[in-house]
Backbone as CSV, one residue per row, in Angstrom:
resi,resn,N_x,N_y,N_z,CA_x,CA_y,CA_z,C_x,C_y,C_z
1,MET,143.272,125.081,114.130,141.897,125.193,114.590,141.141,126.102,113.634
2,CYS,139.898,125.746,113.343,139.028,126.513,112.438,138.514,127.750,113.153
3,SER,138.261,128.741,112.356,137.635,129.934,112.949,136.183,129.604,113.269
4,PRO,135.624,130.258,114.279,134.228,130.000,114.645,133.265,130.243,113.480
5,ILE,133.541,131.269,112.699,132.648,131.580,111.573,132.721,130.478,110.516
6,ALA,133.943,130.040,110.194,134.100,128.989,109.180,133.429,127.698,109.630
7,LEU,133.581,127.347,110.896,132.952,126.149,111.414,131.428,126.261,111.363
8,GLY,130.898,127.412,111.733,129.450,127.639,111.678,128.925,127.579,110.259
9,VAL,129.670,128.167,109.333,129.253,128.161,107.922,129.300,126.736,107.362
10,ALA,130.361,125.995,107.686,130.477,124.619,107.193,129.337,123.759,107.721
11,THR,128.995,123.948,108.989,127.896,123.183,109.575,126.574,123.553,108.901
12,ALA,126.362,124.834,108.681,125.136,125.287,108.019,125.071,124.769,106.583
13,LEU,126.206,124.790,105.899,126.254,124.301,104.523,125.922,122.807,104.474
14,GLY,126.468,122.036,105.389,126.164,120.609,105.466,124.683,120.371,105.704
15,ALA,124.090,121.172,106.596,122.658,121.038,106.862,121.847,121.373,105.610
16,GLY,122.287,122.394,104.887,121.592,122.771,103.650,121.643,121.667,102.608
17,ILE,122.789,121.033,102.483,122.937,119.936,101.518,122.055,118.759,101.920
18,GLN,122.037,118.421,103.206,121.181,117.333,103.675,119.703,117.664,103.443
19,ALA,119.338,118.915,103.697,117.946,119.328,103.497,117.560,119.226,102.020
20,TYR,118.458,119.663,101.142,118.186,119.582,99.714,118.027,118.115,99.280
21,GLY,118.884,117.238,99.813,118.790,115.814,99.503,117.460,115.222,99.961
22,ALA,117.019,115.602,101.168,115.734,115.106,101.677,114.589,115.593,100.801
23,TYR,114.649,116.843,100.388,113.598,117.408,99.537,113.565,116.689,98.189
24,GLN,114.740,116.481,97.604,114.803,115.802,96.304,114.347,114.343,96.399
25,THR,114.650,113.689,97.506,114.174,112.320,97.712,112.648,112.293,97.719
26,GLY,112.053,113.249,98.403,110.589,113.342,98.423,110.014,113.592,97.042
27,LYS,110.637,114.462,96.280,110.153,114.737,94.920,110.287,113.493,94.040
28,THR,111.372,112.750,94.233,111.562,111.517,93.465,110.477,110.501,93.810
29,GLU,110.188,110.352,95.100,109.123,109.439,95.513,107.789,109.841,94.899
30,GLN,107.549,111.135,94.824,106.311,111.613,94.220,106.277,111.275,92.729
31,SER,107.385,111.473,92.050,107.443,111.155,90.612,107.237,109.660,90.370
32,ILE,107.851,108.847,91.195,107.696,107.391,91.054,106.241,107.001,91.300
33,GLY,105.631,107.581,92.322,104.228,107.298,92.610,103.321,107.674,91.451
34,ARG,103.569,108.831,90.868,102.751,109.268,89.720,102.962,108.353,88.516
35,PHE,104.220,107.986,88.269,104.508,107.096,87.141,103.797,105.760,87.327
36,ASN,103.949,105.170,88.514,103.298,103.880,88.786,101.779,103.987,88.668
37,ALA,101.221,105.107,89.135,99.775,105.313,89.030,99.351,105.370,87.564
38,ASN,100.122,106.064,86.755,99.780,106.157,85.328,99.870,104.798,84.647
39,VAL,100.874,104.009,85.000,101.000,102.659,84.431,99.760,101.834,84.775
40,LYS,99.320,101.916,86.012,98.156,101.133,86.431,96.875,101.626,85.757
41,ARG,96.778,102.906,85.506,95.599,103.423,84.784,95.578,102.908,83.342
42,VAL,96.746,102.843,82.739,96.832,102.283,81.385,96.461,100.799,81.415
43,GLN,96.928,100.082,82.423,96.585,98.660,82.550,95.076,98.480,82.723
44,ALA,94.450,99.373,83.476,92.999,99.293,83.666,92.284,99.470,82.333
45,GLN,92.718,100.451,81.557,92.095,100.700,80.256,92.316,99.519,79.312
46,GLU,93.527,98.973,79.317,93.815,97.817,78.464,92.962,96.613,78.860
47,SER,92.754,96.432,80.148,91.922,95.335,80.630,90.506,95.446,80.065
48,LEU,89.969,96.642,80.080,88.611,96.853,79.554,88.564,96.639,78.045
49,GLU,89.587,97.122,77.347,89.617,96.960,75.888,89.768,95.491,75.500
50,GLN,90.628,94.769,76.209,90.802,93.343,75.920,89.518,92.574,76.201
51,SER,88.828,92.975,77.241,87.568,92.311,77.573,86.534,92.532,76.478
52,ALA,86.453,93.760,75.976,85.486,94.044,74.911,85.769,93.161,73.693
53,PHE,87.039,93.003,73.371,87.423,92.155,72.234,87.055,90.702,72.517
54,ALA,87.367,90.214,73.722,87.067,88.827,74.090,85.558,88.575,74.092
55,GLU,84.782,89.556,74.539,83.312,89.419,74.526,82.811,89.266,73.102
56,ASP,83.327,90.097,72.197,82.923,90.003,70.789,83.264,88.623,70.223
57,GLN,84.456,88.139,70.542,84.862,86.813,70.060,83.943,85.731,70.633
58,GLN,83.582,85.852,71.892,82.698,84.880,72.528,81.342,84.863,71.827
59,ARG,80.811,86.034,71.549,79.495,86.103,70.894,79.552,85.516,69.478
60,GLU,80.637,85.782,68.768,80.790,85.202,67.428,80.879,83.679,67.503
61,LYS,81.613,83.189,68.494,81.755,81.745,68.685,80.390,81.102,68.949
62,VAL,79.591,81.746,69.785,78.264,81.213,70.114,77.362,81.229,68.879
63,GLN,77.461,82.267,68.074,76.657,82.322,66.844,77.023,81.172,65.910
64,LYS,78.304,80.860,65.830,78.730,79.730,64.997,78.162,78.421,65.541
65,ILE,78.218,78.262,66.837,77.674,77.033,67.456,76.178,76.930,67.182
66,GLU,75.473,78.049,67.322,74.029,78.049,67.057,73.753,77.673,65.599
67,GLY,74.569,78.208,64.698,74.412,77.869,63.282,74.639,76.385,63.029
68,GLU,75.669,75.830,63.665,75.952,74.400,63.515,74.807,73.565,64.085
69,GLN,74.244,74.011,65.198,73.119,73.289,65.792,71.903,73.305,64.860
70,MET,71.673,74.437,64.215,70.540,74.526,63.287,70.748,73.587,62.106
71,VAL,71.973,73.557,61.596,72.275,72.673,60.462,72.081,71.219,60.874
72,GLN,72.584,70.854,62.052,72.434,69.473,62.528,70.959,69.126,62.762
73,GLY,70.209,70.078,63.283,68.779,69.846,63.498,68.052,69.631,62.194
74,ALA,68.358,70.451,61.213,67.708,70.310,59.908,68.134,69.012,59.228
75,ALA,69.408,68.639,59.392,69.913,67.409,58.771,69.256,66.168,59.369
76,SER,68.833,66.279,60.628,68.198,65.115,61.259,66.699,65.094,61.019
77,GLY,66.205,66.057,60.234,64.799,66.051,59.860,63.909,66.885,60.756
78,GLY,64.482,67.560,61.716,63.678,68.396,62.599,63.619,69.826,62.113
79,VAL,62.772,70.594,62.736,62.699,72.029,62.445,63.635,72.697,63.444
80,ALA,64.667,73.330,62.922,65.761,73.832,63.752,65.332,74.889,64.748
81,SER,64.288,75.626,64.447,63.919,76.733,65.334,62.776,76.394,66.280
82,SER,62.355,75.140,66.319,61.243,74.799,67.207,61.557,73.548,68.010
83,GLY,60.748,73.291,69.019,60.882,72.086,69.831,62.213,72.016,70.549
84,THR,62.752,70.834,70.609,64.012,70.593,71.312,65.153,71.399,70.697
85,PHE,65.171,71.467,69.359,66.232,72.216,68.696,66.133,73.713,69.003
86,GLY,64.934,74.224,69.067,64.734,75.634,69.412,65.182,75.931,70.832
87,GLN,64.837,74.998,71.744,65.263,75.171,73.136,66.782,75.093,73.258
88,LEU,67.378,74.186,72.511,68.836,74.054,72.523,69.499,75.337,72.043
89,GLY,68.964,75.909,70.987,69.507,77.167,70.459,69.387,78.299,71.467
90,MET,68.217,78.392,72.129,68.017,79.450,73.129,68.958,79.246,74.315
91,GLU,69.137,77.989,74.704,70.023,77.687,75.838,71.476,78.015,75.486
92,THR,71.863,77.698,74.273,73.225,78.011,73.817,73.450,79.522,73.832
93,ALA,72.482,80.269,73.311,72.601,81.735,73.285,72.682,82.298,74.698
94,LYS,71.847,81.770,75.569,71.818,82.258,76.957,73.155,81.994,77.653
95,MET,73.661,80.775,77.535,74.922,80.430,78.185,76.089,81.212,77.591
96,GLY,76.059,81.389,76.285,77.114,82.172,75.642,77.127,83.611,76.118
97,GLU,75.930,84.184,76.272,75.854,85.566,76.748,76.285,85.664,78.208
98,LEU,75.948,84.653,79.005,76.414,84.640,80.403,77.936,84.609,80.468
99,ASP,78.552,83.833,79.585,80.017,83.797,79.538,80.579,85.165,79.158
100,ALA,79.971,85.820,78.171,80.434,87.144,77.753,80.279,88.152,78.897
101,GLN,79.165,88.077,79.607,78.947,88.984,80.743,79.949,88.714,81.867
102,ALA,80.275,87.444,82.075,81.280,87.106,83.098,82.639,87.688,82.721
103,MET,82.972,87.643,81.438,84.228,88.239,80.972,84.255,89.735,81.277
104,ARG,83.150,90.403,80.983,83.061,91.843,81.245,83.176,92.116,82.746
105,ASN,82.466,91.329,83.542,82.495,91.517,84.995,83.915,91.339,85.541
106,ASN,84.609,90.306,85.074,85.988,90.084,85.517,86.898,91.232,85.113
107,ALA,86.713,91.744,83.908,87.533,92.874,83.451,87.245,94.126,84.271
108,LEU,85.976,94.341,84.603,85.638,95.503,85.438,86.288,95.392,86.812
109,LYS,86.283,94.193,87.376,86.933,93.990,88.674,88.435,94.225,88.573
110,GLN,89.022,93.716,87.509,90.460,93.896,87.316,90.789,95.379,87.121
111,ALA,90.002,96.061,86.326,90.225,97.493,86.097,90.060,98.274,87.397
112,TRP,89.066,97.909,88.186,88.865,98.572,89.476,90.085,98.359,90.369
113,GLY,90.634,97.159,90.364,91.844,96.877,91.145,93.010,97.744,90.698
114,TYR,93.171,97.888,89.386,94.244,98.750,88.875,94.013,100.208,89.278
115,GLN,92.774,100.665,89.167,92.470,102.057,89.531,92.725,102.304,91.020
116,THR,92.346,101.337,91.835,92.578,101.467,93.277,94.070,101.503,93.577
117,ALA,94.816,100.629,92.939,96.270,100.612,93.129,96.897,101.912,92.626
118,ALA,96.359,102.462,91.537,96.867,103.734,91.009,96.664,104.853,92.025
119,SER,95.495,104.895,92.622,95.230,105.921,93.637,96.165,105.756,94.829
120,SER,96.396,104.518,95.214,97.286,104.241,96.333,98.722,104.679,96.018
121,ASP,99.190,104.377,94.814,100.548,104.783,94.415,100.687,106.300,94.395
122,GLU,99.681,106.956,93.866,99.732,108.415,93.803,99.733,109.019,95.206
123,TYR,98.916,108.469,96.081,98.856,108.940,97.460,100.197,108.724,98.166
124,ALA,100.786,107.539,97.974,102.082,107.252,98.587,103.155,108.205,98.068
125,GLY,103.108,108.503,96.791,104.063,109.455,96.225,103.912,110.842,96.817
126,ASN,102.665,111.269,96.997,102.430,112.586,97.602,102.887,112.613,99.055
127,LEU,102.663,111.510,99.767,103.164,111.436,101.143,104.687,111.502,101.168
128,GLY,105.324,110.841,100.222,106.787,110.896,100.127,107.282,112.303,99.897
129,ALA,106.578,113.049,99.049,106.969,114.429,98.779,106.816,115.280,100.040
130,ARG,105.716,115.091,100.751,105.518,115.852,101.996,106.567,115.477,103.033
131,GLY,106.833,114.180,103.139,107.855,113.730,104.086,109.215,114.317,103.760
132,GLY,109.547,114.360,102.482,110.815,114.968,102.066,110.885,116.437,102.436
133,TRP,109.780,117.140,102.245,109.750,118.571,102.582,109.923,118.756,104.085
134,PHE,109.177,117.961,104.878,109.295,118.090,106.337,110.699,117.710,106.827
135,ASN,111.270,116.666,106.239,112.640,116.289,106.607,113.626,117.402,106.256
136,ALA,113.406,118.033,105.110,114.288,119.134,104.717,114.171,120.304,105.689
137,MET,112.949,120.660,106.034,112.761,121.786,106.962,113.324,121.456,108.344
138,GLY,113.091,120.227,108.806,113.648,119.808,110.094,115.163,119.825,110.072
139,GLY,115.741,119.384,108.956,117.198,119.399,108.813,117.759,120.807,108.834
140,LEU,117.062,121.740,108.195,117.526,123.132,108.203,117.458,123.726,109.605
141,LEU,116.373,123.450,110.299,116.249,123.969,111.669,117.312,123.364,112.582
142,THR,117.467,122.056,112.514,118.486,121.394,113.330,119.878,121.874,112.939
143,GLY,120.100,122.017,111.648,121.397,122.496,111.168,121.698,123.904,111.637
144,GLY,120.672,124.730,111.702,120.872,126.093,112.203,121.302,126.100,113.656
145,VAL,120.667,125.266,114.431,121.023,125.169,115.857,122.438,124.615,116.004
146,ARG,122.763,123.566,115.258,124.106,122.986,115.332,125.165,123.974,114.852
147,SER,124.822,124.710,113.844,125.742,125.712,113.320,126.049,126.762,114.387
148,TYR,125.021,127.199,115.066,125.205,128.194,116.134,126.023,127.582,117.268
149,GLN,125.718,126.318,117.633,126.469,125.658,118.699,127.942,125.501,118.321
150,ALA,128.202,125.122,117.071,129.587,124.968,116.611,130.306,126.311,116.666
151,TYR,129.635,127.354,116.285,130.210,128.702,116.320,130.552,129.067,117.755
152,ARG,129.619,128.809,118.672,129.837,129.162,120.074,130.959,128.315,120.687
153,MET,130.982,127.023,120.367,131.993,126.137,120.954,133.384,126.456,120.429
154,ALA,133.452,126.978,119.218,134.733,127.308,118.626,135.249,128.663,119.081
155,GLY,134.497,129.271,119.965,134.982,130.530,120.525,134.292,131.768,119.981
156,GLY,133.228,131.594,119.260,132.490,132.759,118.773,131.685,133.378,119.909
157,ASN,131.309,134.600,119.760,130.592,135.286,120.843,129.175,134.905,120.910
């Protein structure tokens, strides 16, 4: 049979180990949340940068189309910057710019989604850390009571 003191100490030690594990689990959850949040922030930034590049490409593409339209208008004997050809050029520019703006708008929405998810991940990680701390403290308190009970049941005073 174990001595009451040894049994109480073993019970307290077990509670301490469980509490430390709960605390470390919470810290790990917090680290994972922060890491995931940082990844999503990088994705948001990349989304905006890719959109800026795609917008530039779209505008260059539209300029080429406008140039081709002017050449075709002149080749057919018309004045490229007036009348139907002028309207066609303005319409092409307008539609091309609308496409570029739509690209930007979509990227902003995507970036906002990443930022929102990043905040959510960070919040979840912080909740995990708090939960780990509370579980650790609860484990220590419960372990203290169990340790005392084990000591008393084993014949301690």
